[in-house]
ROPABA-802549 format. One record per residue (C-alpha): residue number from 0; x, y, z. Coordinates in nm, 3 decimals. Layout:
@nr = NUM u = X v = Y w = Z
...
END
This chain:
@nr = 0 u = 12.559 v = 10.491 w = 11.179
@nr = 1 u = 12.493 v = 10.460 w = 10.810
@nr = 2 u = 12.775 v = 10.395 w = 10.639
@nr = 3 u = 12.870 v = 10.474 w = 10.229
@nr = 4 u = 12.826 v = 10.140 w = 10.010
@nr = 5 u = 12.754 v = 10.143 w = 9.626
@nr = 6 u = 12.674 v = 9.886 w = 9.425
@nr = 7 u = 12.365 v = 9.589 w = 9.345
@nr = 8 u = 12.198 v = 9.295 w = 9.558
@nr = 9 u = 12.040 v = 9.032 w = 9.450
@nr = 10 u = 11.793 v = 8.981 w = 9.676
@nr = 11 u = 11.563 v = 8.680 w = 9.634
@nr = 12 u = 11.274 v = 8.863 w = 9.760
@nr = 13 u = 11.031 v = 8.578 w = 9.976
@nr = 14 u = 10.664 v = 8.545 w = 9.983
@nr = 15 u = 10.395 v = 8.749 w = 10.099
@nr = 16 u = 10.678 v = 9.067 w = 10.164
@nr = 17 u = 10.609 v = 9.383 w = 9.953
@nr = 18 u = 10.936 v = 9.471 w = 9.732
@nr = 19 u = 10.967 v = 9.796 w = 9.923
@nr = 20 u = 10.929 v = 9.594 w = 10.217
@nr = 21 u = 11.210 v = 9.428 w = 10.137
@nr = 22 u = 11.463 v = 9.705 w = 10.060
@nr = 23 u = 11.403 v = 9.832 w = 10.367
@nr = 24 u = 11.483 v = 9.514 w = 10.525
@nr = 25 u = 11.791 v = 9.507 w = 10.325
@nr = 26 u = 11.893 v = 9.827 w = 10.365
@nr = 27 u = 11.947 v = 9.841 w = 10.768
@nr = 28 u = 12.123 v = 9.521 w = 10.689
@nr = 29 u = 12.368 v = 9.691 w = 10.504
@nr = 30 u = 12.385 v = 10.008 w = 10.772
@nr = 31 u = 12.298 v = 10.195 w = 10.389
@nr = 32 u = 12.234 v = 10.563 w = 10.321
@nr = 33 u = 12.066 v = 10.575 w = 9.969
@nr = 34 u = 11.831 v = 10.220 w = 9.854
@nr = 35 u = 11.575 v = 10.193 w = 9.556
@nr = 36 u = 11.485 v = 9.899 w = 9.416
@nr = 37 u = 11.422 v = 9.782 w = 9.024
@nr = 38 u = 11.051 v = 9.729 w = 8.967
@nr = 39 u = 10.809 v = 9.596 w = 9.198
@nr = 40 u = 10.746 v = 9.261 w = 9.291
@nr = 41 u = 10.367 v = 9.200 w = 9.384
@nr = 42 u = 10.389 v = 9.055 w = 9.789
@nr = 43 u = 10.246 v = 8.748 w = 9.632
@nr = 44 u = 10.492 v = 8.722 w = 9.342
@nr = 45 u = 10.915 v = 8.596 w = 9.470
@nr = 46 u = 11.225 v = 8.572 w = 9.302
@nr = 47 u = 11.529 v = 8.814 w = 9.187
@nr = 48 u = 11.487 v = 9.184 w = 9.311
@nr = 49 u = 11.787 v = 9.403 w = 9.230
@nr = 50 u = 11.847 v = 9.672 w = 9.519
@nr = 51 u = 12.056 v = 9.924 w = 9.401
@nr = 52 u = 12.268 v = 10.137 w = 9.672
@nr = 53 u = 12.433 v = 10.477 w = 9.689
@nr = 54 u = 12.541 v = 10.575 w = 9.305
@nr = 55 u = 12.410 v = 10.250 w = 9.261
@nr = 56 u = 12.086 v = 10.425 w = 9.251
@nr = 57 u = 12.201 v = 10.580 w = 8.942
@nr = 58 u = 12.156 v = 10.254 w = 8.727
@nr = 59 u = 11.831 v = 10.209 w = 8.860
@nr = 60 u = 11.661 v = 10.300 w = 8.523
@nr = 61 u = 11.830 v = 10.086 w = 8.270
@nr = 62 u = 11.729 v = 9.828 w = 8.531
@nr = 63 u = 11.335 v = 9.910 w = 8.513
@nr = 64 u = 11.367 v = 9.906 w = 8.084
@nr = 65 u = 11.550 v = 9.578 w = 8.052
@nr = 66 u = 11.397 v = 9.272 w = 8.003
@nr = 67 u = 11.257 v = 9.012 w = 8.312
@nr = 68 u = 11.192 v = 8.628 w = 8.293
@nr = 69 u = 10.956 v = 8.459 w = 8.480
@nr = 70 u = 10.827 v = 8.100 w = 8.587
@nr = 71 u = 10.512 v = 8.075 w = 8.617
@nr = 72 u = 10.205 v = 7.914 w = 8.729
@nr = 73 u = 9.865 v = 7.922 w = 8.665
@nr = 74 u = 9.563 v = 7.778 w = 8.820
@nr = 75 u = 9.301 v = 7.595 w = 8.546
@nr = 76 u = 8.931 v = 7.686 w = 8.556
@nr = 77 u = 8.874 v = 7.973 w = 8.752
@nr = 78 u = 8.964 v = 8.326 w = 8.693
@nr = 79 u = 8.947 v = 8.506 w = 9.013
@nr = 80 u = 8.910 v = 8.935 w = 9.127
@nr = 81 u = 9.237 v = 8.950 w = 9.177
@nr = 82 u = 9.377 v = 8.688 w = 8.906
@nr = 83 u = 9.555 v = 8.524 w = 9.192
@nr = 84 u = 9.474 v = 8.279 w = 9.421
@nr = 85 u = 9.433 v = 8.529 w = 9.693
@nr = 86 u = 9.109 v = 8.632 w = 9.493
@nr = 87 u = 8.703 v = 8.532 w = 9.476
@nr = 88 u = 8.632 v = 8.342 w = 9.239
@nr = 89 u = 8.444 v = 8.478 w = 8.895
@nr = 90 u = 8.446 v = 8.299 w = 8.620
@nr = 91 u = 8.495 v = 7.878 w = 8.605
@nr = 92 u = 8.423 v = 7.613 w = 8.357
@nr = 93 u = 8.606 v = 7.323 w = 8.327
@nr = 94 u = 8.900 v = 7.217 w = 8.174
@nr = 95 u = 8.947 v = 6.973 w = 7.870
@nr = 96 u = 9.315 v = 7.049 w = 7.683
@nr = 97 u = 9.605 v = 6.870 w = 7.525
@nr = 98 u = 9.939 v = 6.996 w = 7.470
@nr = 99 u = 9.883 v = 7.143 w = 7.143
@nr = 100 u = 9.518 v = 7.359 w = 7.173
@nr = 101 u = 9.782 v = 7.474 w = 7.496
@nr = 102 u = 10.081 v = 7.581 w = 7.230
@nr = 103 u = 9.855 v = 7.712 w = 6.991
@nr = 104 u = 9.710 v = 7.948 w = 7.233
@nr = 105 u = 10.067 v = 8.034 w = 7.363
@nr = 106 u = 10.160 v = 8.109 w = 7.007
@nr = 107 u = 9.906 v = 8.380 w = 7.001
@nr = 108 u = 10.050 v = 8.583 w = 7.312
@nr = 109 u = 10.389 v = 8.579 w = 7.172
@nr = 110 u = 10.550 v = 8.933 w = 7.004
@nr = 111 u = 10.414 v = 9.235 w = 7.047
@nr = 112 u = 10.048 v = 9.221 w = 7.254
@nr = 113 u = 9.796 v = 9.433 w = 7.422
@nr = 114 u = 9.764 v = 9.471 w = 7.745
@nr = 115 u = 9.502 v = 9.623 w = 8.040
@nr = 116 u = 9.679 v = 9.563 w = 8.344
@nr = 117 u = 9.476 v = 9.460 w = 8.688
@nr = 118 u = 9.339 v = 9.701 w = 8.923
@nr = 119 u = 9.569 v = 9.469 w = 9.167
@nr = 120 u = 9.922 v = 9.575 w = 8.965
@nr = 121 u = 10.138 v = 9.731 w = 9.099
@nr = 122 u = 10.090 v = 10.062 w = 8.911
@nr = 123 u = 10.091 v = 10.360 w = 9.155
@nr = 124 u = 9.774 v = 10.600 w = 9.185
@nr = 125 u = 9.814 v = 10.904 w = 9.362
@nr = 126 u = 10.162 v = 10.769 w = 9.483
@nr = 127 u = 10.026 v = 10.435 w = 9.592
@nr = 128 u = 10.003 v = 10.106 w = 9.432
@nr = 129 u = 9.671 v = 10.038 w = 9.291
@nr = 130 u = 9.628 v = 9.661 w = 9.473
@nr = 131 u = 9.685 v = 9.800 w = 9.841
@nr = 132 u = 9.310 v = 10.024 w = 9.691
@nr = 133 u = 9.203 v = 9.789 w = 9.555
@nr = 134 u = 9.237 v = 9.523 w = 9.816
@nr = 135 u = 9.085 v = 9.837 w = 10.061
@nr = 136 u = 8.786 v = 9.819 w = 9.842
@nr = 137 u = 8.791 v = 10.169 w = 9.720
@nr = 138 u = 8.710 v = 10.292 w = 9.397
@nr = 139 u = 8.974 v = 10.210 w = 9.135
@nr = 140 u = 9.020 v = 10.379 w = 8.786
@nr = 141 u = 9.103 v = 10.103 w = 8.557
@nr = 142 u = 9.476 v = 10.165 w = 8.392
@nr = 143 u = 9.486 v = 10.201 w = 8.077
@nr = 144 u = 9.589 v = 9.939 w = 7.763
@nr = 145 u = 9.936 v = 9.899 w = 7.741
@nr = 146 u = 10.134 v = 9.771 w = 7.472
@nr = 147 u = 10.439 v = 9.500 w = 7.563
@nr = 148 u = 10.674 v = 9.198 w = 7.412
@nr = 149 u = 10.636 v = 8.849 w = 7.457
@nr = 150 u = 10.975 v = 8.762 w = 7.348
@nr = 151 u = 10.945 v = 8.378 w = 7.463
@nr = 152 u = 10.649 v = 8.176 w = 7.631
@nr = 153 u = 10.723 v = 7.829 w = 7.666
@nr = 154 u = 10.524 v = 7.572 w = 7.813
@nr = 155 u = 10.691 v = 7.336 w = 8.053
@nr = 156 u = 10.431 v = 7.109 w = 8.192
@nr = 157 u = 10.046 v = 7.056 w = 8.164
@nr = 158 u = 9.904 v = 6.832 w = 8.431
@nr = 159 u = 9.543 v = 6.844 w = 8.494
@nr = 160 u = 9.430 v = 7.206 w = 8.631
@nr = 161 u = 9.809 v = 7.294 w = 8.634
@nr = 162 u = 9.986 v = 7.497 w = 8.362
@nr = 163 u = 10.351 v = 7.627 w = 8.368
@nr = 164 u = 10.525 v = 7.839 w = 8.205
@nr = 165 u = 10.897 v = 7.997 w = 8.123
@nr = 166 u = 10.800 v = 8.375 w = 8.016
@nr = 167 u = 11.072 v = 8.638 w = 7.879
@nr = 168 u = 10.948 v = 8.991 w = 7.834
@nr = 169 u = 10.988 v = 9.386 w = 7.850
@nr = 170 u = 10.936 v = 9.570 w = 8.090
@nr = 171 u = 10.560 v = 9.639 w = 8.195
@nr = 172 u = 10.391 v = 9.290 w = 8.108
@nr = 173 u = 10.188 v = 9.207 w = 8.348
@nr = 174 u = 10.162 v = 8.874 w = 8.429
@nr = 175 u = 9.853 v = 8.831 w = 8.650
@nr = 176 u = 9.672 v = 8.952 w = 8.300
@nr = 177 u = 9.856 v = 8.730 w = 8.087
@nr = 178 u = 9.752 v = 8.463 w = 8.264
@nr = 179 u = 9.383 v = 8.568 w = 8.285
@nr = 180 u = 9.423 v = 8.670 w = 7.918
@nr = 181 u = 9.510 v = 8.313 w = 7.848
@nr = 182 u = 9.246 v = 8.129 w = 8.058
@nr = 183 u = 8.990 v = 8.321 w = 7.868
@nr = 184 u = 9.128 v = 8.228 w = 7.523
@nr = 185 u = 9.190 v = 7.864 w = 7.609
@nr = 186 u = 8.838 v = 7.866 w = 7.701
@nr = 187 u = 8.844 v = 7.752 w = 8.051
@nr = 188 u = 8.942 v = 8.117 w = 8.262
@nr = 189 u = 9.300 v = 8.069 w = 8.448
@nr = 190 u = 9.461 v = 8.244 w = 8.736
@nr = 191 u = 9.809 v = 8.255 w = 8.888
@nr = 192 u = 9.852 v = 8.032 w = 9.145
@nr = 193 u = 10.270 v = 8.096 w = 9.162
@nr = 194 u = 10.465 v = 8.328 w = 9.047
@nr = 195 u = 10.884 v = 8.357 w = 9.051
@nr = 196 u = 11.113 v = 8.651 w = 8.865
@nr = 197 u = 11.429 v = 8.423 w = 8.763
@nr = 198 u = 11.561 v = 8.700 w = 8.564
@nr = 199 u = 11.660 v = 9.074 w = 8.552
@nr = 200 u = 11.859 v = 9.235 w = 8.255
@nr = 201 u = 12.230 v = 9.081 w = 8.291
@nr = 202 u = 12.099 v = 8.994 w = 8.644
@nr = 203 u = 12.018 v = 8.583 w = 8.732
@nr = 204 u = 11.782 v = 8.408 w = 9.003
@nr = 205 u = 12.092 v = 8.176 w = 9.069
@nr = 206 u = 12.221 v = 8.467 w = 9.161
@nr = 207 u = 12.032 v = 8.587 w = 9.441
@nr = 208 u = 12.058 v = 8.557 w = 9.802
@nr = 209 u = 11.723 v = 8.474 w = 10.028
@nr = 210 u = 11.631 v = 8.744 w = 10.281
@nr = 211 u = 11.679 v = 8.478 w = 10.556
@nr = 212 u = 12.043 v = 8.443 w = 10.452
@nr = 213 u = 12.166 v = 8.770 w = 10.443
@nr = 214 u = 12.057 v = 8.792 w = 10.831
@nr = 215 u = 12.194 v = 8.476 w = 10.931
@nr = 216 u = 12.538 v = 8.619 w = 10.775
@nr = 217 u = 12.764 v = 8.872 w = 10.927
@nr = 218 u = 12.822 v = 9.230 w = 10.826
@nr = 219 u = 13.099 v = 9.185 w = 10.616
@nr = 220 u = 12.955 v = 8.873 w = 10.449
@nr = 221 u = 12.644 v = 9.085 w = 10.344
@nr = 222 u = 12.866 v = 9.323 w = 10.193
@nr = 223 u = 13.069 v = 9.134 w = 10.025
@nr = 224 u = 12.748 v = 9.045 w = 9.857
@nr = 225 u = 12.704 v = 9.356 w = 9.713
@nr = 226 u = 12.819 v = 9.407 w = 9.332
@nr = 227 u = 12.938 v = 9.693 w = 9.210
@nr = 228 u = 12.762 v = 9.947 w = 9.029
@nr = 229 u = 12.844 v = 9.884 w = 8.645
@nr = 230 u = 12.735 v = 9.519 w = 8.697
@nr = 231 u = 12.389 v = 9.628 w = 8.530
@nr = 232 u = 12.567 v = 9.740 w = 8.289
@nr = 233 u = 12.683 v = 9.460 w = 8.141
@nr = 234 u = 12.501 v = 9.436 w = 7.834
@nr = 235 u = 12.673 v = 9.788 w = 7.727
@nr = 236 u = 12.982 v = 9.794 w = 7.524
@nr = 237 u = 13.294 v = 9.915 w = 7.748
@nr = 238 u = 13.522 v = 10.207 w = 7.604
@nr = 239 u = 13.831 v = 10.331 w = 7.807
@nr = 240 u = 13.948 v = 10.737 w = 7.765
@nr = 241 u = 14.207 v = 10.848 w = 7.777
@nr = 242 u = 14.323 v = 11.097 w = 8.080
@nr = 243 u = 14.277 v = 11.399 w = 7.914
@nr = 244 u = 13.912 v = 11.239 w = 7.777
@nr = 245 u = 13.855 v = 11.129 w = 8.106
@nr = 246 u = 13.885 v = 11.485 w = 8.238
@nr = 247 u = 13.639 v = 11.660 w = 8.018
@nr = 248 u = 13.402 v = 11.422 w = 8.009
@nr = 249 u = 13.332 v = 11.406 w = 8.383
@nr = 250 u = 13.316 v = 11.797 w = 8.350
@nr = 251 u = 13.060 v = 11.706 w = 8.133
@nr = 252 u = 13.196 v = 11.741 w = 7.744
@nr = 253 u = 13.155 v = 11.537 w = 7.491
@nr = 254 u = 13.467 v = 11.349 w = 7.406
@nr = 255 u = 13.653 v = 11.231 w = 7.038
@nr = 256 u = 13.685 v = 10.830 w = 7.058
@nr = 257 u = 13.801 v = 10.674 w = 6.775
@nr = 258 u = 13.604 v = 10.367 w = 6.644
@nr = 259 u = 13.317 v = 10.409 w = 6.900
@nr = 260 u = 13.054 v = 10.218 w = 6.875
@nr = 261 u = 12.757 v = 10.430 w = 6.739
@nr = 262 u = 12.316 v = 10.464 w = 6.872
@nr = 263 u = 12.393 v = 10.321 w = 7.196
@nr = 264 u = 12.436 v = 10.293 w = 7.558
@nr = 265 u = 12.839 v = 10.284 w = 7.643
@nr = 266 u = 13.030 v = 10.203 w = 7.982
@nr = 267 u = 13.339 v = 10.442 w = 8.041
@nr = 268 u = 13.621 v = 10.372 w = 8.249
@nr = 269 u = 13.959 v = 10.557 w = 8.240
@nr = 270 u = 14.260 v = 10.381 w = 8.173
@nr = 271 u = 14.332 v = 10.231 w = 8.535
@nr = 272 u = 13.989 v = 10.082 w = 8.483
@nr = 273 u = 13.778 v = 10.291 w = 8.729
@nr = 274 u = 13.388 v = 10.357 w = 8.581
@nr = 275 u = 13.317 v = 10.644 w = 8.547
@nr = 276 u = 12.959 v = 10.657 w = 8.407
@nr = 277 u = 12.726 v = 10.608 w = 8.113
@nr = 278 u = 12.773 v = 10.759 w = 7.800
@nr = 279 u = 12.667 v = 10.757 w = 7.395
@nr = 280 u = 12.792 v = 10.845 w = 7.042
@nr = 281 u = 12.687 v = 11.157 w = 6.948
@nr = 282 u = 12.580 v = 11.146 w = 6.517
@nr = 283 u = 12.970 v = 11.356 w = 6.501
@nr = 284 u = 13.154 v = 11.002 w = 6.659
@nr = 285 u = 13.157 v = 11.244 w = 6.987
@nr = 286 u = 13.121 v = 11.060 w = 7.369
@nr = 287 u = 12.893 v = 11.194 w = 7.513
@nr = 288 u = 12.832 v = 11.168 w = 7.924
@nr = 289 u = 12.487 v = 11.069 w = 7.994
@nr = 290 u = 12.501 v = 10.917 w = 8.352
@nr = 291 u = 12.844 v = 11.002 w = 8.559
@nr = 292 u = 12.875 v = 10.838 w = 8.881
@nr = 293 u = 13.100 v = 10.956 w = 9.188
@nr = 294 u = 13.281 v = 10.618 w = 9.249
@nr = 295 u = 13.565 v = 10.606 w = 9.575
END
């Protein structure tokens, strides 16, 4: 029988498994009733996949909006239909590059850029990821161009036909599309050979658990891995409310909070340290509830 579990599990998703399949396995292992993940990783990708359980599903929106970080290896000299090693080669060219040339091109992809996501992305059409339809050979409408932010695009190594990068970017950035675009700009084409998410919002891959390890652990050890709900919101300023203010906030009413930070989300706690939810400061200085949590 499922039991109430509220919080976040940092999973290191293995290659070859969809994000939803990984979620369902973890949900079963934790005997959780309600679960969701925070931003799909393609089956070929590995790395950090924060999973939310119970009341933790209420923070998924904030994690979806958060910046992400990826380590990736590009195979230079070939462009494929899928943008990764699983597709058919459609373009090829000799690789004659040096680090200076690569750094010059990477600079052009740093900052605000426009992307047209691949039809082999996890964008959903009709409730199903595009990559599933595309791999079945179905006709798929090309996604619309979108603006994304590449905060950092760092060259780690250039070794023959292998280009290793560290990427910190905004939500909605498609790394396989970035790889294809970089390959075209370099004049030699490229596709992803490896992709690993190393950070999502405040979370880091070093703190994640492999699915295989989770399966080997006892039920108590698995539950111990689940982080508190507010761990996902550590970038928000914390505000403590007195007993009266906490009462009215939980009724859905804005409350006065002296010297509350302006124009941003806040983590709200009562005077015993219990997490109440997320609020935002209004123009008149009051704090209004935006997402309330019902934790034991």
